[in-house]
C-alpha positions as CSV (number, residue, x, y, z in Angstrom):
1,M,31.9,34.1,-101.2
2,N,35.5,35.2,-101.8
3,A,38.0,36.2,-99.0
4,R,37.2,40.0,-99.4
5,Q,33.4,39.4,-99.2
6,Q,34.0,37.2,-96.1
7,S,36.0,40.0,-94.6
8,I,33.3,42.6,-95.4
9,L,30.6,40.4,-93.8
10,Q,32.7,39.9,-90.7
11,M,33.2,43.6,-90.3
12,V,29.5,44.3,-90.7
13,I,28.6,41.6,-88.2
14,D,31.2,42.9,-85.7
15,K,30.4,46.6,-86.0
16,G,26.6,46.2,-86.5
17,R,26.6,48.9,-89.2
18,M,29.3,49.9,-91.7
19,S,29.3,52.6,-94.4
20,V,30.3,51.8,-98.0
21,A,33.1,54.4,-97.7
22,D,34.6,52.8,-94.6
23,L,34.4,49.3,-96.1
24,A,36.2,50.6,-99.2
25,K,39.0,52.1,-97.1
26,M,39.4,49.0,-94.9
27,T,39.4,46.5,-97.9
28,G,41.5,48.7,-100.2
29,V,39.1,48.5,-103.1
30,S,36.8,51.1,-104.7
31,E,33.3,51.9,-103.5
32,V,31.9,50.5,-106.7
33,T,33.5,47.1,-105.9
34,V,32.2,47.3,-102.3
35,R,28.7,48.0,-103.6
36,Q,28.9,45.0,-105.9
37,D,30.1,42.8,-103.0
38,L,27.2,44.1,-100.8
39,N,24.7,43.4,-103.5
40,L,25.9,39.9,-103.8
41,L,25.9,39.4,-100.0
42,E,22.4,40.9,-99.7
43,K,21.1,38.6,-102.5
44,Q,22.5,35.6,-100.6
45,S,20.7,36.8,-97.4
46,Y,23.9,37.5,-95.5
47,L,23.2,41.1,-94.7
48,R,20.9,44.0,-95.5
49,R,21.6,47.2,-97.4
50,T,20.3,50.6,-96.1
51,H,21.1,53.9,-97.7
52,G,24.9,54.1,-97.8
53,F,25.3,51.4,-95.2
54,A,25.3,47.6,-94.7
55,V,23.8,46.0,-91.5
56,P,23.7,42.4,-90.5
57,L,20.6,40.2,-90.6
58,D,19.4,38.9,-87.2
59,S,19.9,35.6,-89.0
60,E,18.9,32.0,-88.3
61,D,21.5,31.0,-91.0
62,V,24.1,28.9,-89.3
63,E,26.9,29.9,-91.7
64,T,26.3,33.6,-91.1
65,R,26.2,33.1,-87.3
66,M,29.4,31.0,-87.4
67,M,31.2,34.0,-88.9
68,T,30.6,36.0,-85.7
69,Y,33.3,35.3,-83.1
70,F,34.5,32.4,-85.3
71,A,37.9,32.0,-83.4
72,I,36.1,31.9,-80.0
73,K,33.6,29.4,-81.3
74,R,36.3,27.1,-82.6
75,E,38.0,27.1,-79.2
76,L,34.7,26.3,-77.5
77,A,34.1,23.4,-79.9
78,M,37.6,22.0,-79.2
79,R,37.0,22.1,-75.5
80,A,33.6,20.4,-75.9
81,A,35.1,17.7,-78.0
82,T,37.4,16.6,-75.1
83,L,34.3,15.6,-73.2
84,V,33.3,12.9,-75.7
85,S,34.8,9.5,-75.5
86,P,35.5,7.0,-78.4
87,G,32.4,5.0,-79.2
88,E,29.9,7.5,-77.7
89,T,26.7,8.5,-79.3
90,V,25.9,12.2,-78.9
91,F,23.1,14.5,-79.9
92,I,24.2,17.8,-81.4
93,E,21.5,20.4,-81.8
94,N,21.5,23.3,-84.2
95,G,23.8,26.4,-84.0
96,S,27.2,27.6,-85.1
97,C,29.2,26.4,-82.1
98,N,27.5,23.0,-82.4
99,A,28.3,22.8,-86.2
100,L,32.0,23.3,-85.4
101,L,31.9,20.7,-82.6
102,A,30.1,18.2,-85.0
103,R,32.9,18.7,-87.5
104,T,35.6,18.2,-84.9
105,L,34.0,15.0,-83.6
106,A,33.1,13.6,-87.1
107,E,36.7,13.9,-88.2
108,R,37.8,11.6,-85.4
109,G,35.6,8.8,-86.9
110,D,34.8,7.1,-83.6
111,I,31.7,8.9,-82.7
112,T,28.0,8.6,-83.8
113,I,26.3,12.0,-84.1
114,I,22.5,12.4,-84.0
115,T,21.3,15.7,-85.1
116,V,18.2,17.6,-86.3
117,S,20.3,20.0,-88.4
118,S,20.5,19.3,-92.1
119,Y,23.2,22.0,-92.2
120,I,25.3,19.9,-89.8
121,A,24.6,16.6,-91.6
122,H,25.7,18.2,-94.9
123,L,28.8,19.6,-93.3
124,L,29.8,16.1,-92.3
125,K,29.3,14.3,-95.6
126,E,33.0,13.9,-96.3
127,T,33.9,12.8,-92.8
128,P,34.3,9.2,-91.5
129,G,32.0,9.6,-88.5
130,E,28.5,8.1,-88.5
131,V,25.6,10.7,-88.7
132,I,21.9,10.1,-88.0
133,L,19.7,12.9,-89.2
134,L,16.3,12.9,-87.5
135,G,13.2,13.7,-89.7
136,G,10.4,16.2,-89.2
137,I,9.1,19.5,-90.7
138,Y,12.0,21.2,-92.5
139,Q,12.5,24.7,-91.2
140,K,14.2,26.3,-94.2
141,R,15.6,29.4,-92.6
142,S,17.5,27.5,-89.8
143,E,18.1,24.3,-92.0
144,S,16.7,22.3,-89.1
145,M,14.0,19.7,-88.4
146,V,11.1,20.6,-86.0
147,G,7.6,19.6,-85.0
148,P,5.8,16.6,-83.5
149,L,7.5,14.0,-85.8
150,T,11.0,15.3,-84.7
151,R,9.9,15.0,-81.0
152,Q,8.8,11.4,-81.7
153,F,12.1,10.5,-83.3
154,I,14.0,12.0,-80.3
155,Q,12.0,9.7,-78.0
156,Q,13.1,6.7,-80.0
157,V,16.8,7.2,-80.1
158,H,19.4,7.0,-77.3
159,F,22.5,9.1,-76.6
160,S,24.7,9.8,-73.6
161,K,25.3,13.5,-74.1
162,A,23.4,16.4,-75.8
163,F,25.0,19.6,-76.9
164,I,22.5,22.4,-77.0
165,G,22.7,25.9,-78.5
166,I,21.0,28.8,-76.8
167,D,20.0,32.3,-77.9
168,G,19.8,34.0,-74.5
169,W,20.2,33.7,-70.7
170,Q,19.3,35.7,-67.7
171,P,19.1,34.6,-64.1
172,E,15.3,35.4,-63.9
173,T,14.4,33.5,-67.1
174,G,17.1,30.8,-67.4
175,F,18.1,29.7,-71.0
176,T,15.9,31.0,-73.8
177,G,15.5,30.5,-77.6
178,R,14.2,32.8,-80.3
179,D,12.2,30.2,-82.1
180,M,9.2,28.3,-80.6
181,M,9.6,25.1,-82.7
182,R,13.3,24.8,-82.1
183,A,12.8,25.4,-78.4
184,D,10.3,22.5,-78.4
185,V,12.9,20.2,-79.9
186,V,15.4,21.2,-77.2
187,N,12.9,20.5,-74.5
188,A,12.2,17.1,-76.0
189,V,15.9,16.3,-75.7
190,L,16.1,17.5,-72.1
191,E,13.2,15.3,-71.2
192,K,15.4,12.3,-71.9
193,G,17.5,13.0,-68.8
194,C,20.9,12.6,-70.5
195,E,23.9,14.9,-69.8
196,A,22.9,18.2,-71.3
197,I,25.7,20.6,-72.2
198,V,25.2,24.2,-73.3
199,L,27.7,25.4,-75.9
200,S,27.6,29.1,-76.4
201,D,29.9,32.2,-76.7
202,S,29.4,34.8,-73.9
203,S,27.5,37.3,-76.1
204,K,24.3,35.3,-75.5
205,F,24.3,36.1,-71.8
206,S,22.1,38.9,-70.4
207,V,20.0,38.6,-73.6
208,V,16.4,37.3,-73.4
209,H,14.3,35.6,-76.0
210,P,10.6,34.5,-75.7
211,Y,10.8,30.8,-75.5
212,P,12.1,28.9,-72.4
213,L,14.7,26.1,-72.7
214,G,14.8,24.1,-69.6
215,P,14.2,24.3,-66.6
216,V,17.8,25.1,-65.7
217,G,17.9,22.0,-63.5
218,R,17.8,19.8,-66.6
219,F,21.2,21.1,-67.8
220,N,24.5,19.9,-66.4
221,R,27.3,22.0,-67.8
222,I,27.9,25.1,-69.8
223,I,31.0,25.8,-72.0
224,T,31.6,29.4,-72.8
225,D,34.4,31.9,-73.1
226,S,36.3,34.1,-70.6
227,N,34.5,37.3,-71.7
228,L,31.5,36.1,-69.5
229,H,30.9,38.6,-66.7
230,D,31.9,37.3,-63.2
231,T,28.4,37.9,-61.9
232,A,26.9,35.7,-64.6
233,R,29.5,33.0,-63.9
234,Q,28.5,33.0,-60.2
235,Q,24.8,32.9,-60.9
236,L,25.2,30.0,-63.3
237,A,27.3,28.1,-60.8
238,E,24.7,28.8,-58.1
239,S,22.0,27.3,-60.3
240,G,23.9,24.0,-60.1
241,L,25.7,24.1,-63.5
242,T,29.4,23.2,-64.0
243,V,30.7,26.3,-65.7
244,D,33.6,25.5,-68.1
245,I,35.4,28.7,-69.1
246,V,37.7,28.7,-72.2
247,N,40.3,31.5,-72.0
248,V,40.3,33.8,-75.0
249,S,42.4,36.9,-75.6
């Protein structure tokens, strides 16, 4: 994916729907070139074409999700990294914020990272940090390990902190996930009773997905951005969580 295609993808993700004509104006190339770019992005499963428009996929793909609010996610990852001490072993679950955190920690070289995400493991192959990739059923769309074997592996390894990605939160439901198998992996991690930290941009709040992650009492801290609504901040704090807000413009 070249810089122009990256820019097109970001615009489509941000706006939710973009016409070929608007994309051509904003990128300064012809509509023919934009259509070629969109064809390529659709072929690589980054977005979907509809008549005259491009729309984002509700994607499990980590790289696609990372493109959304990238600058905010990078700031959240930097803040989360400050909580990890040299020599610690941490569990990092799937998700775009978590992938950026894993990269930040692995470049330090003094942390052991346990993960179920093959995407994260691959991202860290050139870094000095030690990586333990747990096995299981390979869920291709999310590039993550799931299932009873993964749950068993989680029970057999030890870590001091777990960084968890979420898909939704509301006060009535607590944290939720869009995928049953991945929710089961998160719940296996929470059963270990380590310090559990949610790493998520504020867009996930007031959204609900079918599968519960939790109960909320199993989580210790949430790191999110300053676009989080004040009411949600208060409700999260009242549920016993340390709410760590990263200021973004």
